N, C-alpha and C positions, 0 to 999 in steps of 0.2 A: 715542331717543340715551340713553344712560347718563348719570348725573350727573356722571363723570368726565371724559365728553369734550367739555366744555363748551369754547369759544374762550377763552384766556388772555382776553382783553379783556373778556369779558362779566362778570369778578369786578369789583368795584369798586374794590378794594384794587388790583389790577393797573391796571387803567386809571390810578388814580393816580399809580403808581410809573412807568408808561410815558412819562409828559410831561418829567419831570426826566433820565431818561436819554436821552430824542430829542434832547432838549436839549442837553445833554454831549456825544452822538455827532455832531451837527451842527458843535457848535463845534471838537472835535476834527479833525472832516473837513474843515472850512471855516474855519480859524482868520481873526481878523482880523487883514489884513496893512496896514491903513491906517498912515502912520509916525506916531509920536507927535506930540504937539503942541509939548511941552517935551523938551530933550535928558536922557536920564536921566544921572543922576550915580555910580548904582553897580548891582550885578545885580539887584536887588529892580524897577529901574525898565525893564528889558527886556535884552538880552542884547548888544546892538547898542552900547554905549557904549563911551568909549574916555577914557581916563585923560589930566587935564589934560598932562602931560608924560612921556616915555618915561622909565625910570628909566635911570640911568646906565650905561653898558655897563662891566663890569669884567674887564678880559682878564687872562690866566694870565701870571704873569712870575715871573721869578726876583729876590729882594730878597736883600741883604745886612744884616748888622746896620748899617752906615751906611744905606742906602736906604730901609729899613724904620722908622729911627728919626722922619723927618718927619710920618709917620702916625699921630700921637699925640693927635689931637684938638685942639691946640692950635693948632699950624703949617700943619696941615691938617683940612678939617672931615671927612675919612673917618679911620677908625679900625681901626688893623691892629696884629694880632699874631700872633707863632708860637708855635706847640707844637710838639714834635718835625718840625721840619724843613717843618710845613706853616703856610703864612700864611692866617689867616680875615680877613674882612673884619668888623668886628663893629660897624661905624657904628651898625647898626639896634638897637643895645644902648650907647647911648651912656653912658646915664644909670650904667650897668656899669663899662663900660671907657673913659668919657670921662674928662676933667679931674673931678677932685673925686668920682669915684664910687669904691666899694671896689674895684674893681681896674683902679684909674685906674693905676697903675704899671706895669704890662704893655702900656699902650697905647704903640704902635709899638718893640717891643721884644719879644725871645724870653722867653716865659713858660714854658717847659719846666719849668724847675729849682721854680718858684714854685707851677706847678700840682701837682707831683708830691710837692713837700713842705706845699701845703697852706699857705703862708707867704706874705704879701704886703710882707713888708720889702725894702727896696730891696737888699740884701746878697744877695739870691736871684738878680739880677738880675747876666748877665757883662756887661763893659766892651763900649762901641760900638764900640772900635777892635780889641779882642784878637778871640781865635776863637772857634767859636760853643762852648758849654758841651758836652762829650763825657757828661756826666751818669754818668760811669764809678763814682763813691760811692755812688749810689741804690741803695735794695735795690729786693726784687723787689717788695714792696708798694707802695713808692713808685713804681716803673713804673708798674704796673698802673692805679695812680690817675691817673696823667697819662694814660695811654691812654684813661683812662674820660673824661677831660676833653675828649681827640682824638676820641671817637666823640660825645662831647655837641655840639662844638661843630660836626663834618660836619652833622650833621643838623640843627642850628637857622642855621649861617653858610654864608655863600660860602665856599668854599676857592679863593682868588684867585692864590696863587702858590706857592715853595717857599724856603724860607732855604737860602742858601749861603754860604761863607767868604767874605769880604770882597774877598779877591782872585780869586775865582772867576767874579765876574757880568762 
């Protein structure tokens, strides 16, 4: 028999490497199925854990400026704002959009003009009793800026409704 025809197990290095390979192959083929002794609280402890409570369900619905206003983080723990007719649930970003946050004046309101013009001034907000701001006087750059915010919010927050005129709902 030539020296190249030796069985693989005859080489000490191969014999040494065979043990861990056999162990891992066994653990994959026959996984440990006994239940954990403690309930896992995150993904690291197992994939069968469940959170302490189910997150509240958000239904998609139509909002008017009047019905959107209570969702300002003060009157309700939920924080909603609208941009270009889309209503976003920004509760998760409460430090930004809630009371005292840099975008706090947009909570419960149509933030389209303010986002388009990059202004947090209260005069950017249309009256709650009036019609929705048609934004006919904003420039193409401002409209593009507003649409950039819509895209950002769409990827980051839940779209939970649409903003319609006060008499339309």
